ZAKELO-346759 format. One record per residue (C-alpha): x, y, z; residue in one letter. Coordinates in steps of 0.2 Angstrom, whole numbers, padded with zeros to 4 digits, always signed. Each point is the difference from the previous one (the first is absolute). Layout:
BEGIN
XYZA;...
//
This chain:
BEGIN
+0039-0130+0045M;-0001+0002+0019P;-0013+0011+0006R;+0001+0015+0008S;-0006+0002+0019S;-0012+0014+0004A;+0018+0007+0012A;+0015+0005-0012E;+0016-0004+0008P;+0006+0015+0009G;-0018+0009+0000G;-0015+0001+0008Q;-0014-0012-0002A;-0014+0006-0011L;-0015+0005+0007A;-0010-0014-0010T;+0004-0016+0010G;-0016-0008-0002G;-0005-0014-0009D;+0007-0005-0016V;-0015+0006-0013V;+0009-0004-0017L;+0010-0018-0001D;+0007-0001-0016V;+0013-0018-0002Q;+0010-0005-0016A;-0012+0009-0012L;+0000-0002-0017H;-0011+0004-0017R;+0003-0003-0017S;-0009+0005-0015Y;+0003-0013-0012G;+0018-0001-0003S;+0005+0017+0009V;+0002+0000+0017V;-0006+0017+0012A;+0003-0007+0016V;+0014-0011+0006R;+0000-0006+0018G;-0006+0015+0010V;+0001+0001+0018D;-0008+0014+0011F;-0011+0003+0014E;-0009+0016+0006V;-0008+0003+0018R;-0013+0009+0007A;-0001+0018-0003G;+0016+0001-0009E;+0003+0009-0017I;+0011-0013-0012F;+0006+0008-0015G;+0005-0012-0016L;+0011+0010-0011I;+0008-0006-0017G;+0000+0004-0017A;-0015-0002-0015D;+0000-0021+0000G;+0007-0002+0014A;-0015-0011+0006G;-0008+0014+0012K;-0018-0002-0009T;+0000-0016-0002S;+0003-0002+0019T;-0014+0012+0005F;-0012-0011-0012H;+0003-0015+0010I;-0002+0008+0016L;-0017+0006-0006A;-0005-0015-0002G;-0002+0005-0021M;+0014-0012-0005L;+0005-0017+0005A;+0020-0005+0003P;+0008-0013-0010S;+0009-0005+0017A;+0004+0005+0017G;-0012+0005+0015T;-0011+0017+0003V;-0008+0003+0017R;-0011+0017+0002V;-0006+0001+0017L;+0002-0019+0001G;-0010-0004-0014Q;+0003-0003-0019A;-0003+0017-0010P;-0017-0005-0009R;-0005-0003+0019Q;+0006+0016+0006A;-0006+0012-0013R;-0015+0008+0010S;+0014+0006+0013R;+0012+0006-0014V;+0000+0019-0008G;+0009+0000-0016Y;+0006+0017-0010L;+0005-0006-0016T;+0012+0012-0013Q;-0015+0004-0011T;-0013+0012+0007F;-0014-0013+0005S;-0015+0015+0000L;-0013+0003-0010Y;+0002+0018-0008P;-0019+0004-0004D;-0004-0004+0019L;+0001+0013+0014S;+0014-0002+0015V;-0016-0009+0010V;-0007-0010-0013E;+0016-0008-0002N;+0002-0003+0017L;-0019-0005+0001R;+0004-0013-0013Y;+0015-0009+0006V;-0010-0001+0018A;-0014-0008-0008G;+0013-0013-0009L;+0008-0003+0017R;-0017-0002+0009R;+0003+0015+0012V;-0016+0004+0010A;-0009+0018-0004E;+0003+0006+0017G;+0019-0005+0001D;+0002+0008-0019F;-0008+0016+0004R;+0012+0001+0018Q;+0016-0005-0009R;-0002+0011-0016R;-0002+0013+0012Q;+0016-0004+0008E;+0013-0005-0016L;-0006+0015-0009L;+0003+0011+0016K;+0017-0010+0001L;+0005+0003-0019M;-0005+0017+0000G;-0013-0003-0013L;-0015+0002+0012A;-0004+0018-0011P;+0000-0010-0017F;-0013-0014+0004G;-0012+0005-0016E;+0016+0004-0012R;+0001-0014-0015L;+0016-0011+0002A;+0005+0004-0017G;+0002+0018+0006Q;+0012-0003+0014L;+0019+0003-0001S;+0012-0015+0000G;+0002+0000+0021G;-0017+0004+0003M;-0004-0017-0012K;+0012-0011+0010Q;-0007+0007+0018K;-0019-0005-0008L;+0006-0018-0005A;+0007-0001+0016L;-0015+0004+0008C;-0007-0014-0010C;+0013-0012+0006A;-0004+0004+0019L;-0020+0001-0002I;-0003-0015+0009D;+0016+0000+0012R;+0013-0013-0007P;+0013-0007+0013Q;+0013+0000-0016V;+0002+0013-0013L;+0009-0003-0017L;+0007+0015-0007L;+0010-0001-0018D;+0007+0014-0005E;-0014+0012+0009P;+0008+0019-0004T;+0006-0003-0017T;-0004+0019-0007G;-0004+0006+0016V;+0008+0017+0005D;+0012+0002+0015P;-0013+0008+0012V;-0014-0014-0003S;+0013-0014+0000R;+0004+0005+0018R;-0017+0004+0005E;-0004-0016-0010F;+0015-0009+0012W;-0006+0007+0015D;-0017-0009-0001V;+0010-0015-0002L;+0010+0003+0017A;-0016+0002+0009R;-0007-0016-0008L;+0015-0009+0006A;-0002+0008+0017G;-0020-0007+0001A;+0010-0019-0004S;-0004+0000-0018V;+0014-0009-0009T;+0004+0008-0016I;+0011-0008-0016L;+0007+0013-0010V;+0009+0000-0017A;+0009+0017-0005T;+0011+0006-0014P;+0003+0015+0011Y;+0015-0004+0012L;-0003+0018+0011D;-0017-0010+0004E;+0008-0017+0005A;+0008+0010+0015E;-0016+0000+0006R;-0002-0018+0001C;+0004-0010+0016H;+0009-0012-0010R;+0004-0004-0021I;+0003-0014-0009A;+0010+0003-0016L;-0006-0011-0014I;+0009-0004-0016H;-0005-0013-0014E;-0014-0008+0012G;+0014-0002+0014R;+0001+0011+0016I;+0019+0004+0004R;-0002+0009+0015Q;-0011+0005+0014I;+0001+0011+0014G;-0004+0018+0007T;+0006+0015-0011P;+0012+0006+0012A;+0007-0018+0001A;+0003-0003-0017L;+0007+0015-0004K;+0012-0004+0016R;+0003-0017-0005D;+0007+0008-0019L;+0014+0004+0008G;+0006+0013-0011L;+0000+0020+0004T;-0008+0014-0013R;+0009+0015-0004L;-0009+0016-0006E;+0013+0008-0012L;-0003+0018-0007R;+0014+0005-0013C;-0001+0014-0015P;+0003-0014-0013E;-0013-0013+0004R;+0000-0010-0017A;+0019-0001+0000R;-0001-0006+0019A;-0011-0012-0003E;+0009-0008-0016A;+0015+0000+0011L;-0006-0010+0015L;-0012-0010-0011E;+0020-0008-0005E;+0005-0001+0019A;-0015-0008+0003S;+0001-0014-0014G;+0018-0002+0005A;+0000+0000+0019D;-0015-0009+0004G;-0004-0002+0018P;+0016+0001+0006A;+0002+0008+0015P;-0002+0018-0002G;-0004-0003-0018G;-0014+0007-0009I;-0014-0012-0004V;-0012+0013-0009D;-0002+0017-0008V;-0018+0006-0003Q;-0003+0021-0006T;-0012+0010+0010F;-0004+0017-0007G;+0012+0011+0008D;+0011-0016+0009R;+0007-0016-0002L;-0005-0016+0012D;+0015-0012+0001V;-0001-0016+0009L;+0017-0003+0007V;+0004-0016+0013S;+0008+0010+0012D;-0004+0018+0004A;+0017+0009+0005A;+0009-0012-0012R;-0013+0004-0015G;-0001+0020+0003A;+0020+0001+0000A;-0001-0012-0017E;-0013+0012-0007V;+0008+0012+0004R;+0017-0003-0007G;-0006-0008-0015R;-0009+0017-0006L;+0016+0012+0007A;+0010-0011-0012R;-0011+0004-0016E;+0000+0020+0007G;-0018-0003+0006L;-0005+0012+0014A;-0012-0008+0016V;-0011+0014+0006E;-0007-0013+0013D;+0002-0017+0006L;-0015-0005+0013Q;+0001-0019+0008V;-0017-0004+0001T;-0011-0017+0002L;-0005-0012-0016P;-0018+0002-0005T;-0011-0015-0006L;+0003+0003-0018E;+0018-0004+0004N;-0005-0016+0010V;-0011-0005-0015F;+0012+0004-0015V;+0014-0008+0009T;-0008-0015+0003R;-0004-0003-0018L;+0016+0004-0005R;+0006-0013+0010Q;-0013-0012-0009E;+0009+0006-0016G;-0015+0013-0004V;+0009+0016-0007Q;-0007+0011-0014S;+0014+0013-0008L;-0009+0013-0011P;+0005-0004-0019L;+0006+0015-0010A;-0013+0008-0011F;+0003-0001-0018P;+0001+0018-0006R;+0003+0008-0017S;+0013+0012+0006G;+0004+0011+0013G;-0010+0013+0006R;+0008+0019+0006P;-0004+0008+0017R;-0010+0012+0002R;-0003+0015+0014A;-0015+0007-0004D;-0016-0008+0010P;-0008-0015-0007A;-0016+0002+0009I;-0006+0018+0008A;-0015+0003+0006A;-0006+0019+0007R;-0015+0004+0009A;-0007-0016-0008L;-0019+0000+0008S;-0015-0013-0006R;-0019+0002+0004S;-0015-0014-0002F;-0014+0012-0001G;+0000+0007+0018G;+0012-0012+0006F;+0019+0006-0002Q;+0012-0016+0001A;+0016+0009-0004V;+0005+0017+0007R;+0013+0012-0004Q;+0016-0014-0003V;+0017+0003-0004D;+0012-0014-0004L;+0016-0002-0010E;+0008-0016-0007V;+0017+0001-0008G;+0005-0013-0012Y;+0009-0014+0008G;-0010+0002+0016E;-0012-0009+0009I;-0013+0009+0008F;-0014-0008+0011G;-0020+0009+0001L;-0006-0009+0016L;-0018+0003+0007G;-0015-0011+0007A;-0013-0005-0010N;-0008+0013-0008G;+0014+0014+0004A;+0001+0006-0020G;+0016-0012-0006K;-0009-0008-0014T;-0009+0016-0007T;+0016+0010+0004T;+0009-0015-0012I;-0013+0002-0012K;+0002+0020-0003M;+0019-0003+0000L;+0000-0012-0014C;-0013+0007-0009G;-0013-0011+0001L;-0012+0013+0010L;-0002+0019-0002E;+0005+0011+0016P;-0014+0011+0008S;+0015+0013+0000A;+0020-0001+0001G;+0013-0003-0012E;+0009-0016-0005V;+0015-0004-0009S;+0005-0017-0005L;+0016-0005-0009A;+0003+0018-0005G;-0017+0003-0008E;-0013+0010+0007T;-0014-0002-0011S;-0007-0014-0013R;+0003-0013+0014L;-0009-0011-0007R;+0010+0001-0016S;+0005-0018-0008R;+0019+0007+0001E;-0001+0003+0017L;-0009-0015+0006L;+0014-0011-0009G;+0011+0007+0014R;-0012-0004+0015I;-0003-0015+0007G;-0015-0003+0013Y;-0004-0014+0011M;-0018+0001+0007S;-0007-0008+0017Q;-0010-0012-0011R;+0007-0012-0012F;+0003+0005-0016T;+0002-0015-0008L;-0013-0010-0011Y;-0005-0017+0008D;-0006-0011-0014D;+0019+0005-0010L;+0015-0010+0006S;+0014+0011+0008I;+0010+0001-0015R;-0014+0004-0010Q;-0004+0015+0014N;+0018+0006-0003L;+0000-0001-0019A;-0015+0011-0001F;+0009+0014+0012Y;+0015-0001-0010A;-0009+0004-0017G;-0010+0013+0011V;+0016+0009+0006Y;+0008-0003-0018G;+0015-0009+0004I;+0009-0005-0014P;-0002-0018-0005R;+0019-0006+0004A;+0000+0007+0016L;-0018-0008+0005R;+0004-0017+0003R;+0014+0003+0010R;-0010+0011+0012R;-0013-0011+0002I;+0011-0014+0003D;+0009+0012+0014W;-0018+0003+0007V;-0003-0019+0002L;+0018-0003+0008A;-0003+0013+0012S;-0014-0006+0005C;+0004-0018+0002G;-0011-0005-0015L;+0012-0008-0012E;-0007-0012-0010G;-0018+0006+0006Q;-0004+0013-0013G;-0014-0009-0008D;-0010-0003+0018L;-0018+0011-0001P;+0005+0015+0011T;-0017-0004+0008G;+0006-0014+0009Q;+0015+0010+0010L;-0001+0004+0018P;-0002+0018+0005G;+0017+0001+0005G;+0008-0006-0019W;-0013+0010-0009K;+0008+0016+0009Q;+0016-0007-0007R;-0006-0002-0016V;-0008+0019-0002A;+0015+0008+0008F;+0011-0008-0015G;-0014+0006-0013A;+0001+0017+0008A;+0020+0000-0003V;+0001-0008-0017L;+0001+0017-0010H;+0015+0006+0012D;-0009+0016+0007P;+0007+0015+0004Q;-0014+0002+0013V;-0008-0013+0011L;-0016-0001+0011F;-0004-0015+0011L;-0015+0002+0009D;+0001-0014+0014E;+0011-0011-0010P;+0004-0014+0012T;-0017-0002+0008S;-0001-0018+0004G;+0017-0006-0005V;+0010-0011+0012D;+0018+0008+0010P;+0012-0008-0012V;-0011+0006-0017A;-0002+0016+0009R;+0020+0002+0001R;+0001-0007-0018Q;-0011+0017-0003F;+0010+0012+0006W;+0014-0006-0008R;-0006+0000-0015L;-0008+0019+0003I;+0018+0005+0008N;+0008-0003-0017A;-0011+0009-0010F;+0003+0014+0011A;+0019-0002-0002R;-0003+0001-0019S;-0008+0016+0004G;-0018-0004+0000T;-0011+0012+0010A;-0013-0011+0011I;-0014+0005+0010L;-0007-0012+0011V;-0014-0005+0011T;+0000-0014+0014T;-0011-0004+0016H;+0015-0011+0007Y;+0012+0014+0009L;+0014-0013+0002E;+0003+0001-0019E;-0004+0020-0001A;+0017-0001+0008E;+0008-0002-0015Q;-0006+0015-0008C;+0012+0016-0001N;-0012+0010+0004R;-0019-0001+0010L;-0014+0012-0002C;-0017-0003+0012F;-0016+0004-0006L;-0014+0002+0014V;-0017+0006-0008A;+0008+0007-0017G;+0013+0009+0009R;+0017-0001+0000S;+0006-0001+0017V;+0018-0006+0001I;+0013-0002-0012E;+0018-0005+0002G;+0012-0017+0001T;-0008-0016+0010P;+0014+0006+0014S;-0005+0017-0001A;-0019-0003+0000V;+0005-0012+0016K;+0012+0013+0009A;-0015+0014-0003A;-0011-0011+0012Q;-0005+0009+0015P;+0002-0010+0018G;+0008-0017+0003C;-0006-0016-0004L;+0000-0015+0015F;-0002-0017-0001E;-0008-0009+0020L;+0000-0017+0004Q;-0012-0006+0014V;-0003-0017+0008P;-0006-0013-0010A;-0020+0001-0004G;+0001+0021+0005F;+0003+0005-0017D;-0016+0002-0007Q;-0007+0008+0016R;+0014+0011+0001S;-0003+0007-0018A;-0018+0003+0005E;+0004+0009+0017V;+0013+0010-0011L;-0014+0004-0014R;-0010+0008+0014R;+0012+0014+0005H;+0007+0002-0019W;-0005+0002-0017E;-0003-0018-0007P;+0013+0003-0013W;+0014+0003+0013R;-0001-0018+0006V;+0002-0016-0011S;+0003-0019+0004R;+0015-0008-0007F;-0003-0020+0008A;+0006+0002+0017D;+0004+0016-0002R;-0007+0019-0001L;+0006+0013-0008H;-0004+0019+0007L;+0002+0018-0008V;+0003+0012+0013L;+0004+0019-0004D;+0006+0005+0014D;+0012-0016+0009A;+0004+0007+0017G;-0018+0004+0008P;-0010-0013-0011E;+0011-0015+0003L;-0004+0004+0019A;-0016+0000-0005L;-0001-0015-0010V;+0010-0010+0016R;-0016+0007+0012R;-0014-0005-0014Q;+0005-0018+0000L;+0006-0001+0019G;-0018+0006+0003E;-0006-0015-0009A;+0011-0012+0008G;+0011-0003-0015I;+0020+0000+0003E;+0010+0008-0015I;+0013-0015-0003L;+0011+0009-0012S;-0001+0019-0007L;+0010+0006-0014R;+0002+0012-0012Q;+0000-0006-0019I;+0002+0013-0016P;-0015+0002-0011F;-0004-0010-0015S;-0007+0007-0015L;-0017-0008+0004E;+0001+0010+0016D;+0004+0014-0007A;-0013+0001-0013F;-0014-0005+0013I;+0007+0013+0011G;-0001+0014-0014T;-0016-0006-0007V;-0009+0001+0017Q;+0007+0017+0005R;-0005+0006-0015T;-0016-0005+0002A;-0001+0006+0017A;+0007+0016-0003A;-0015+0000-0016E;-0012-0003+0012A;+0005+0013+0013A;+0000+0015-0013G;-0018-0005-0006A;-0006+0000+0018L;+0010+0018+0002E;-0008+0005-0016A;-0018-0003+0005E;-0011+0015+0006P;
//
């Protein structure tokens, strides 16, 4: 495949125009008869953040192991800092998918242990420890045991360990899986600072909103790189337009437009793809005007109203899924084998009134009210420690509330009765499967626990295997499955008994974009059959799939509504700035000296800035950058994403509570 240059056609050259640091040519890697990597070519330059994006089993981790000097290639050449990978290992930091920390050692002790392995002098260690812990916001937690840290803090500590000997190259294999949105943004801001200091970063991530922060990305599938470019160039080169459609009867509209996409394909104006997102449909078309007219015409002929139709840019997920479709990869949801229909109910499936829970003197959940109807997908979002899991455990009867009332599937008492639990599905954050059993044995165990009639068991277990793409592999030990595949099987186990109410606690953590899309097709199919679904997720692009959302901050509900309503409720405006190559990190530092740090975030060669009063504050931004000798090349207002809305809500709420606490002091 031809290489991508540091400058994209029609675009600005990257700020990272330095020497080639990672050079991979015709890389192959086989494990016996299994070929994991097939002729991979790419290069990464000094100070560049380069993303390797692909599904589970695409060859990402094998490539990382070779670059880290842990694995020899079967064929091809790999140079790291001009040397063979094993010779360059002392200048490479590697953050693996699984935590490489010692849980019974403190933060400082973990750092000291790695520094000893890397032969860092004591004086250098003390200085770097102080710098890194301050940079990561971990300075107050130096004596805390690593096992007592949140997921985001563990990842920050793992990154500190990888940086303790000041490597020139960082290899990060899915570094933010399971990390909440606030910590993820902080993590990526740290990566931007490191890149600004000429550290070269290769990162694999299943989160395509994170891929937007890379200077360039490579799409890898079945061991081959299919496309390389900047996120903006990949979206532009897709040659498609995204329409955001809002209409009252989304399910009927989706089915109708799906038929059209199969019939018309990529013809001019034709509908290429349709996907449900909570309160809207996303429709990919090959021509904006003709596509919009076609959508309106098809819906009008069936008597379906259109509330709103907006023309917008495709997402990286659109790029990824479309490219894989062109490779023949396409998964459609299989009909769940039911024994009969389910009557629609108007009463709430889940309801909470003034729900609270304390652990000693700590109040984890405070006066939460919520209601979820049958057939609704409700998203409960919050940073780590916000009270999401505690709330779910109270709602499904696993934890007694300290105060408040819960109604579940029409029951207000006996929430742990066998009869009620037979109508509830629950998928926890932690894998609920037995590693030493085969996939089929795990599913048979759950089928027995739920009392599924024997006539249905085989059909439903086969449905799970087919939906997971594991047909013919039911006898494989579950412990041998990668994390993303385990998540798929765990979801299947949670819905085997066709529950009326389904709780999903971070169901797609670590799942690749293609599998995540399949997950949500299944979730939507269960909702349309009348199942009430409450889901938590740290992946805010997928939270757009929910019909309604609730943000929890410090155990309290602070905002609730449809995804569109939550974004529209955000105060102020979001602006995208572009400055000359090489000035992006300096610009971020200048603005953070004058504005709250959460308002400023880097996205590769661009900055995002949240302002409350655009008129006078934009003039102030221009003056601040001008005084620093930094020119603004472009400045435009852009819509808030759900991540922007979440972080803004969390930060504003925290600031208001801090101000209230100060006022309350005598």
